[in-house]
C-alpha positions as CSV (number, residue, x, y, z in Angstrom):
1,M,40.6,-105.5,-37.7
2,T,39.1,-102.1,-39.3
3,D,37.5,-101.6,-36.4
4,E,40.6,-101.9,-34.1
5,K,42.5,-99.8,-36.4
6,G,40.2,-97.2,-36.2
7,L,40.0,-97.2,-32.6
8,D,43.4,-97.2,-32.6
9,L,43.8,-94.0,-34.6
10,R,40.7,-92.2,-32.9
11,L,42.9,-93.0,-29.4
12,N,46.0,-91.7,-31.3
13,Y,44.2,-88.8,-31.9
14,L,43.2,-87.9,-28.8
15,R,46.1,-88.9,-27.1
16,N,48.3,-86.0,-29.6
17,Q,45.2,-83.4,-28.8
18,H,45.9,-84.0,-25.1
19,E,49.6,-83.8,-25.0
20,L,48.9,-80.4,-27.3
21,I,47.0,-79.2,-24.4
22,L,49.5,-79.7,-21.7
23,T,51.8,-78.2,-23.6
24,L,50.0,-75.1,-24.2
25,K,49.3,-75.0,-20.4
26,E,52.9,-75.6,-19.7
27,K,53.3,-72.0,-21.6
28,D,50.6,-70.6,-19.7
29,R,52.2,-71.5,-16.3
30,I,55.0,-70.4,-14.1
31,R,56.3,-73.7,-11.9
32,L,57.4,-72.6,-8.6
33,P,58.4,-75.3,-6.3
34,D,55.8,-76.3,-3.8
35,K,53.6,-73.1,-5.3
36,P,50.0,-73.9,-7.1
37,Y,49.3,-72.5,-10.4
38,I,50.1,-69.0,-11.1
39,P,48.3,-67.2,-14.1
40,T,50.1,-64.9,-16.1
41,F,47.7,-61.0,-15.2
42,P,50.1,-60.4,-12.2
43,L,52.9,-60.4,-14.5
44,S,51.4,-57.6,-17.5
45,M,50.7,-55.5,-14.4
46,K,54.4,-55.8,-13.1
47,G,55.6,-54.9,-16.3
48,F,53.3,-51.8,-16.4
49,F,54.1,-50.7,-13.0
50,S,58.0,-50.7,-14.5
51,W,56.9,-48.7,-17.4
52,A,55.5,-46.2,-15.8
53,G,58.0,-46.3,-13.3
54,R,61.0,-45.6,-16.1
55,A,58.3,-42.8,-17.7
56,L,58.2,-41.2,-14.4
57,V,62.0,-41.1,-13.7
58,F,62.6,-39.7,-17.8
59,F,59.8,-36.9,-16.6
60,I,61.5,-35.9,-13.6
61,L,64.8,-35.9,-15.2
62,A,63.8,-33.7,-18.2
63,L,62.4,-31.3,-15.8
64,I,65.6,-30.8,-13.6
65,G,67.6,-30.9,-16.6
66,T,65.3,-28.2,-18.2
67,E,65.3,-26.4,-15.2
68,I,69.1,-26.3,-14.7
69,L,69.5,-25.4,-18.5
70,L,66.8,-22.3,-18.1
71,N,68.7,-20.9,-14.9
72,L,72.6,-21.2,-16.7
73,L,70.8,-19.7,-20.3
74,K,68.8,-17.1,-19.0
75,S,67.2,-16.2,-22.4
76,P,66.4,-12.5,-22.1
77,S,62.6,-12.8,-22.9
78,L,62.0,-15.1,-19.9
79,Q,64.5,-13.7,-17.2
80,F,62.6,-10.6,-17.8
81,Y,59.3,-11.9,-16.5
82,R,61.5,-14.3,-13.8
83,D,63.0,-11.4,-12.1
84,Q,59.3,-10.0,-12.3
85,K,57.6,-13.6,-10.5
86,L,60.7,-13.3,-7.6
87,L,59.7,-9.6,-6.9
88,H,56.4,-10.8,-6.1
89,R,54.8,-13.1,-3.4
90,Y,51.1,-14.5,-2.9
91,N,48.5,-12.6,-0.7
92,P,45.2,-14.2,0.3
93,V,43.2,-10.8,0.3
94,Y,44.1,-9.1,-3.2
95,Y,46.1,-12.3,-5.1
96,V,49.6,-10.5,-5.5
97,D,52.2,-7.9,-3.3
98,L,55.6,-7.4,-3.4
99,A,57.8,-9.5,-1.4
100,P,59.9,-7.8,1.7
101,D,63.4,-7.3,1.5
102,Q,63.5,-8.1,-2.2
103,D,67.1,-6.6,-4.1
104,I,66.6,-7.3,-7.8
105,Y,67.8,-5.7,-11.2
106,I,64.9,-6.2,-13.6
107,R,66.1,-5.8,-17.5
108,H,63.3,-5.3,-20.0
109,F,63.9,-8.1,-22.9
110,A,63.8,-5.3,-25.8
111,G,66.1,-3.4,-23.7
112,K,63.4,-0.6,-23.2
113,W,64.3,0.1,-19.8
114,E,66.2,-1.4,-16.8
115,G,66.2,-0.7,-12.7
116,R,67.1,-2.0,-9.7
117,F,64.2,-2.9,-7.5
118,R,64.2,-3.0,-3.5
119,T,61.9,-3.5,-1.1
120,N,61.6,-3.1,2.6
121,S,60.5,-5.4,5.4
122,L,56.4,-4.6,4.7
123,G,56.9,-5.4,1.2
124,M,56.9,-1.4,-0.1
125,R,58.8,-0.3,-2.5
126,G,62.1,1.6,-1.4
127,L,64.5,0.7,1.4
128,E,63.4,3.2,3.8
129,E,61.1,2.1,6.7
130,P,58.0,3.7,8.0
131,D,59.4,6.4,10.6
132,L,57.0,6.7,13.3
133,N,57.8,10.0,14.3
134,K,57.2,11.9,11.0
135,P,53.9,12.4,8.9
136,Q,53.3,10.0,6.3
137,L,52.2,10.1,2.5
138,A,51.3,7.4,0.8
139,C,50.9,6.6,-2.4
140,L,48.7,4.0,-4.0
141,G,48.0,2.6,-8.0
142,D,49.4,0.3,-10.3
143,S,52.8,-0.5,-12.1
144,L,53.1,3.3,-13.1
145,V,53.2,4.5,-9.8
146,M,54.8,1.7,-8.4
147,G,57.9,2.9,-10.8
148,F,58.1,0.4,-13.4
149,G,60.6,1.5,-15.9
150,V,63.6,2.9,-13.7
151,S,65.2,2.4,-10.4
152,D,64.0,3.1,-6.7
153,E,65.5,6.6,-5.9
154,D,64.1,7.3,-9.5
155,T,60.2,7.0,-9.0
156,F,58.3,10.6,-8.3
157,C,57.1,8.7,-5.1
158,H,60.6,8.7,-3.4
159,L,61.6,12.0,-5.4
160,L,58.3,13.5,-3.0
161,N,59.8,13.0,-0.1
162,G,60.4,15.2,2.2
163,I,57.5,17.6,1.0
164,E,56.7,20.4,3.3
165,L,52.9,19.9,3.8
166,K,50.9,21.5,6.9
167,G,52.1,19.3,9.7
168,G,55.6,19.1,8.8
169,A,57.8,17.8,5.7
170,R,56.4,14.2,4.6
171,Q,58.3,10.4,4.7
172,T,56.3,9.1,1.1
173,L,55.8,5.6,1.0
174,N,54.9,3.5,-2.3
175,L,51.7,1.3,-1.8
176,A,51.2,1.0,-5.2
177,V,51.9,-2.7,-6.8
178,D,51.6,-3.4,-10.4
179,A,48.1,-4.6,-12.3
180,Y,46.0,-3.3,-9.5
181,G,42.7,-2.3,-10.3
182,S,40.0,-0.2,-8.2
183,L,39.3,-3.3,-6.1
184,G,43.4,-4.3,-5.6
185,A,44.0,-0.4,-4.5
186,L,41.3,-0.5,-2.2
187,R,42.3,-4.0,-0.4
188,R,46.0,-3.0,-0.8
189,L,45.2,0.3,1.4
190,K,43.4,-1.8,4.0
191,D,45.7,-4.2,4.4
192,M,49.0,-1.6,5.0
193,A,47.3,1.6,6.5
194,P,47.2,-0.1,9.9
195,Q,51.1,-0.6,9.8
196,L,51.6,3.2,9.1
197,K,50.7,4.9,12.5
198,N,51.3,8.2,11.1
199,L,49.6,8.2,7.8
200,K,48.0,11.8,6.9
201,E,47.7,11.8,3.2
202,V,46.9,9.1,0.5
203,L,47.5,10.1,-3.2
204,F,45.1,7.6,-5.5
205,F,46.4,7.5,-8.9
206,V,43.5,6.4,-11.7
207,S,44.2,4.6,-14.4
208,G,42.0,4.2,-17.3
209,N,42.6,0.4,-17.4
210,D,41.1,0.1,-14.0
211,F,37.3,0.3,-15.5
212,T,38.1,1.0,-19.5
213,I,39.6,-0.7,-22.5
214,P,39.7,0.2,-26.2
215,E,36.7,-2.4,-27.8
216,E,39.5,-4.2,-30.2
217,L,41.6,-5.6,-27.3
218,R,38.3,-6.2,-25.7
219,A,37.5,-8.1,-29.2
220,K,40.3,-10.3,-28.3
221,G,39.6,-11.4,-24.6
222,I,41.4,-8.5,-22.5
223,L,39.3,-7.3,-20.4
224,P,39.8,-4.0,-17.7
225,D,41.2,-5.1,-14.1
226,D,38.0,-4.3,-12.6
227,E,36.0,-6.5,-14.7
228,I,38.9,-9.1,-14.0
229,D,38.2,-8.5,-10.5
230,E,34.5,-9.2,-10.4
231,I,35.1,-12.1,-12.5
232,R,37.2,-13.5,-9.8
233,N,34.9,-12.4,-6.8
234,R,32.2,-14.9,-8.4
235,D,34.4,-17.7,-8.7
236,P,34.7,-19.4,-4.9
237,N,38.0,-21.5,-6.3
238,F,39.8,-19.1,-7.7
239,N,41.9,-17.9,-5.1
240,R,42.9,-21.7,-4.4
241,N,43.8,-22.0,-7.8
242,F,45.7,-18.7,-8.7
243,R,48.0,-19.7,-5.4
244,I,48.6,-23.3,-6.4
245,Q,49.6,-21.7,-10.0
246,F,51.6,-18.6,-8.9
247,E,53.5,-21.1,-5.9
248,L,54.4,-23.6,-8.4
249,S,55.5,-21.0,-11.2
250,R,57.4,-19.0,-8.5
251,A,59.3,-22.3,-7.8
252,S,60.4,-23.5,-11.1
253,Y,61.4,-21.7,-13.7
254,T,60.3,-24.5,-16.4
255,L,56.8,-24.3,-14.8
256,Q,56.9,-20.3,-15.2
257,A,57.9,-20.8,-19.0
258,L,55.2,-23.6,-19.3
259,K,52.3,-20.7,-17.9
260,L,53.9,-18.0,-19.8
261,A,53.6,-20.3,-23.3
262,F,50.1,-21.3,-22.4
263,E,48.8,-17.7,-21.7
264,Q,50.6,-16.6,-25.1
265,L,48.7,-19.2,-27.0
266,K,45.4,-18.0,-25.3
267,V,46.1,-14.2,-26.4
268,Q,46.9,-15.6,-29.8
269,Y,44.1,-17.7,-30.0
270,G,41.8,-14.5,-29.2
271,F,43.6,-12.7,-31.6
272,T,43.2,-15.5,-34.3
273,L,39.3,-15.2,-33.7
274,F,39.3,-11.5,-34.3
275,R,40.8,-11.7,-37.0
276,L,38.7,-14.7,-38.5
277,R,35.5,-12.7,-37.1
278,S,36.6,-9.2,-39.0
279,E,37.3,-11.3,-42.4
280,W,33.8,-13.0,-42.0
281,N,32.0,-9.2,-41.6
282,S,34.1,-8.2,-44.4
283,T,32.7,-10.5,-47.0
284,G,29.3,-8.7,-46.3
285,L,27.5,-12.2,-45.4
286,S,27.6,-11.5,-41.8
287,S,24.7,-10.1,-39.6
288,A,27.5,-7.6,-38.2
289,S,28.8,-6.6,-41.7
290,T,28.2,-3.2,-42.0
291,A,26.4,-1.1,-45.3
292,E,29.9,-0.8,-46.8
293,Q,31.0,-4.1,-46.7
294,T,29.4,-6.2,-49.6
295,P,30.3,-9.4,-51.4
296,A,31.6,-7.8,-54.5
297,K,33.7,-5.3,-52.7
298,Y,35.1,-8.4,-50.7
299,M,35.7,-9.9,-54.2
300,K,37.7,-6.6,-55.3
301,D,39.4,-6.1,-52.7
302,S,41.1,-9.7,-51.9
303,F,41.6,-10.7,-55.8
304,F,42.0,-7.8,-57.8
305,R,45.1,-5.3,-57.7
306,I,44.4,-1.6,-57.1
307,S,46.3,0.6,-59.6
308,E,49.2,1.9,-57.8
309,T,49.9,5.8,-57.5
310,K,53.1,6.8,-58.7
311,C,55.0,9.2,-57.0
312,D,56.4,12.3,-58.7
313,P,60.3,11.7,-58.8
314,A,60.9,15.5,-59.2
315,K,59.3,16.6,-55.9
316,K,62.1,16.8,-53.5
317,D,60.2,17.1,-50.1
318,I,58.0,13.7,-50.8
319,F,59.6,12.0,-48.2
320,E,60.1,14.7,-45.5
321,K,57.7,14.2,-42.7
322,A,55.3,16.9,-41.9
323,N,55.3,18.8,-38.4
324,V,58.6,17.2,-37.1
325,P,61.0,20.0,-36.6
326,A,64.6,19.6,-37.0
327,V,66.5,18.6,-34.1
328,L,68.0,21.8,-32.4
329,S,70.9,21.5,-29.9
330,P,70.5,23.9,-26.9
331,D,73.8,24.9,-27.1
332,G,72.7,27.3,-30.3
333,M,69.8,28.3,-29.2
334,S,68.1,29.6,-25.5
335,K,65.2,27.7,-24.0
336,E,63.1,30.6,-23.9
337,E,63.6,30.7,-27.7
338,Y,63.0,27.0,-28.4
339,K,59.7,27.3,-26.3
340,R,58.3,30.1,-27.9
341,K,59.4,29.0,-31.6
342,Y,58.2,25.3,-31.1
343,C,56.1,24.6,-28.4
344,P,53.0,23.3,-27.8
345,E,54.8,20.7,-30.5
346,P,52.5,19.7,-33.5
347,I,49.9,17.4,-33.0
348,P,50.9,14.6,-35.5
349,D,48.6,13.9,-38.6
350,Y,47.3,10.3,-37.5
351,F,45.7,11.5,-33.9
352,S,42.4,12.8,-33.6
353,C,41.6,15.4,-31.3
354,R,38.1,16.7,-30.8
355,E,37.1,21.0,-30.3
356,K,36.0,19.9,-26.9
357,E,35.3,17.7,-24.3
358,P,32.0,15.9,-24.6
359,P,29.3,16.6,-22.0
360,L,29.5,14.3,-18.8
361,S,25.5,13.0,-19.5
362,S,27.0,11.4,-23.1
363,L,29.4,9.5,-20.9
364,E,28.6,5.9,-19.5
365,P,28.6,6.0,-15.6
366,L,31.8,4.2,-13.8
367,P,31.0,0.2,-13.6
368,K,29.1,-0.9,-10.4
369,I,32.1,-2.4,-8.8
370,T,34.5,0.6,-9.8
371,Q,32.1,3.0,-7.7
372,Q,31.8,-0.1,-4.8
373,A,35.8,0.5,-4.4
374,Y,35.3,4.0,-4.7
375,D,32.8,4.2,-2.1
376,E,34.6,2.1,0.1
377,M,37.5,3.7,0.2
378,V,36.1,7.0,0.8
379,E,34.3,6.0,3.8
380,Y,37.3,3.8,4.7
381,T,39.8,6.9,4.5
382,R,37.6,9.2,6.6
383,S,37.1,7.0,9.0
384,Q,40.8,6.3,9.8
385,G,40.9,10.1,9.4
386,I,43.3,9.9,6.7
387,R,43.1,12.5,3.7
388,L,42.3,10.7,0.5
389,I,43.8,12.7,-2.8
390,V,42.8,11.5,-5.7
391,V,45.4,11.9,-9.1
392,L,44.7,12.0,-12.4
393,M,47.8,11.6,-14.3
394,P,47.9,11.5,-18.3
395,I,49.5,8.7,-19.7
396,Q,48.2,8.6,-23.3
397,V,50.6,11.0,-25.5
398,E,47.4,11.3,-27.8
399,E,45.5,13.3,-24.7
400,I,48.8,15.3,-24.0
401,F,49.6,16.3,-27.8
402,C,45.8,17.4,-28.0
403,R,45.7,19.0,-24.7
404,N,48.4,21.1,-25.6
405,R,47.0,22.7,-28.4
406,G,43.7,23.2,-26.7
407,L,41.8,20.3,-27.8
408,Y,40.4,16.9,-26.5
409,H,41.2,13.4,-27.3
410,P,38.7,10.4,-26.1
411,L,41.5,8.4,-24.6
412,E,40.8,11.2,-22.1
413,N,37.2,10.2,-21.2
414,Y,38.2,8.1,-18.2
415,A,39.8,10.8,-16.5
416,L,36.6,13.1,-16.9
417,R,34.4,10.0,-15.7
418,A,36.7,9.4,-12.1
419,A,36.9,13.0,-11.8
420,A,32.8,13.9,-11.8
421,Y,32.4,10.8,-9.5
422,F,34.8,11.8,-6.3
423,E,34.2,15.7,-6.9
424,K,30.6,15.2,-6.2
425,K,31.7,13.2,-2.6
426,K,34.3,16.2,-2.0
427,I,37.5,14.5,-2.8
428,P,40.1,16.8,-4.1
429,V,41.1,15.6,-7.6
430,L,44.6,16.8,-9.0
431,K,44.7,17.1,-12.9
432,L,48.3,16.8,-13.8
433,R,47.1,17.6,-17.6
434,K,47.3,21.3,-16.8
435,E,51.3,20.8,-16.6
436,T,51.7,18.8,-19.4
437,G,53.0,21.9,-21.1
438,E,56.2,21.8,-19.4
439,M,57.4,18.8,-21.3
440,C,58.3,20.8,-24.5
441,G,61.4,22.9,-24.6
442,E,63.0,21.6,-21.4
443,V,66.7,20.7,-21.3
444,I,67.3,17.1,-20.4
445,E,70.5,15.4,-20.8
446,T,70.5,11.6,-22.8
447,A,73.5,9.5,-23.6
448,K,73.8,11.3,-26.7
449,G,74.2,14.7,-25.1
450,K,71.9,17.4,-24.3
451,K,68.5,18.4,-26.0
452,F,65.4,20.1,-25.9
453,S,62.6,17.5,-24.9
454,G,59.3,16.6,-26.3
455,I,56.4,14.5,-25.1
456,R,57.8,11.4,-26.2
457,D,61.1,11.6,-23.9
458,Y,58.9,11.5,-20.6
459,F,57.4,7.8,-21.6
460,I,58.8,4.4,-22.6
461,P,58.4,3.8,-26.2
462,E,55.5,1.3,-27.0
463,D,55.3,0.7,-23.2
464,G,53.8,3.6,-21.5
465,H,55.4,3.5,-18.2
466,L,57.3,7.1,-17.4
467,T,61.1,7.7,-17.7
468,V,63.4,8.9,-15.7
469,F,61.9,12.6,-17.0
470,G,58.9,11.3,-17.0
471,N,59.0,10.8,-13.1
472,R,60.9,14.1,-12.4
473,W,58.2,15.6,-14.4
474,A,55.7,14.1,-12.6
475,R,57.5,15.3,-8.8
476,R,57.3,18.7,-9.9
477,A,53.8,18.7,-11.1
478,L,52.5,17.0,-7.9
479,E,54.1,19.0,-5.6
480,K,52.8,22.3,-7.6
481,Q,49.4,20.9,-7.0
482,L,49.6,19.8,-3.5
483,K,51.0,23.5,-2.5
484,E,48.0,24.9,-4.3
485,L,45.6,22.7,-2.7
486,E,46.9,23.3,1.0
487,K,47.0,26.9,0.1
488,N,43.4,27.1,-1.2
489,A,42.0,25.1,1.9
490,L,43.7,27.3,4.1
């Protein structure tokens, strides 16, 4: 009996285990009529695709919603860059040029300037089309020449239209596009010149940003335009990648905003590295530390207060600015008297002028890529029977303040290097620094009424492009020196 009971217990145990196994199998399979056993793995894949589909739909809806919202809000800071993007188009040869037949009104996000930008059918700034019956003069350069800061009719290139030179009145055409270096200007010229059948002269405006950059900006990762072009030329995939991101950011407001944010992050990253490197050097523990940078000095400057120099409250002139005359009205003083008393303007205390220009031998030669671009430009214009005229226009107020007082500022080094290179090749060079004395004491009309001009009235503050008055000055200076050049040639 005991054996039979034990056998029954074992049989019951095995029966229960079998039923449990069958129950578990029932849970792990799907019963379909007349279908074999189907495991659960395809169901998990179906769930994944369902989740991915919902995520994709959400992403698309978010993108569309953001796109609509950005277009409705038109944030001034984003709209400024958006309008610039729409003004341009991709170019397979030199990456970017102006889109043809555009009419866009651009406002600086900080209110520093605004202007109407229109282009003709060839993608040149201004509505005027090339006239085959007129001899033509072209302006070639970057954003300064293109006329950032003013409307079409106020650019100096447009104001030069009709200038009388040998062979008749010239039709001026603006070939300039912002952000071009020497190589970009060369490619732009070779692309556009064949479409201008009566091109006589090209005014090429050299920019210091083409091949020079302050060391503090270089330390933050910002490079001159020519160095950037050289890096691009070494990358066989750059053109393709640039086109993809350019076309996408031009088509989508949202993608352009993301691109701007990414570029800003890169700048901030470079700036942060620069600050960290400078801080480390100041500790005196770095191999790049100077003799004055010691751990003791770092500890003193960082963690100990320096005794404050208290002002004498009895002195009344303590808050008066040095070298700044009172604002005088043209209504109470003649232009000649003002110029005699107040021109040239005093040099601000924070400008470091030199007594004279450095010898050319002490300056670095032009970068190889810049020399190659200049050489090719000279050869091309000569082969096409086009007269190349190089223009050096002072664009930094420091060099103008110093020059007007008979002194020199190192920011002008780029002009000395470029002028020497072109003059060796017998290319005429116009040096507009000779005309900067005119910037002081001219009567100009502003929103607040008439006033006597100063150097800063000709440049947009914290921007560097020419104001309407600056473009008018440039036109007068160019016309004067072009006439002198023609007279000397005869």
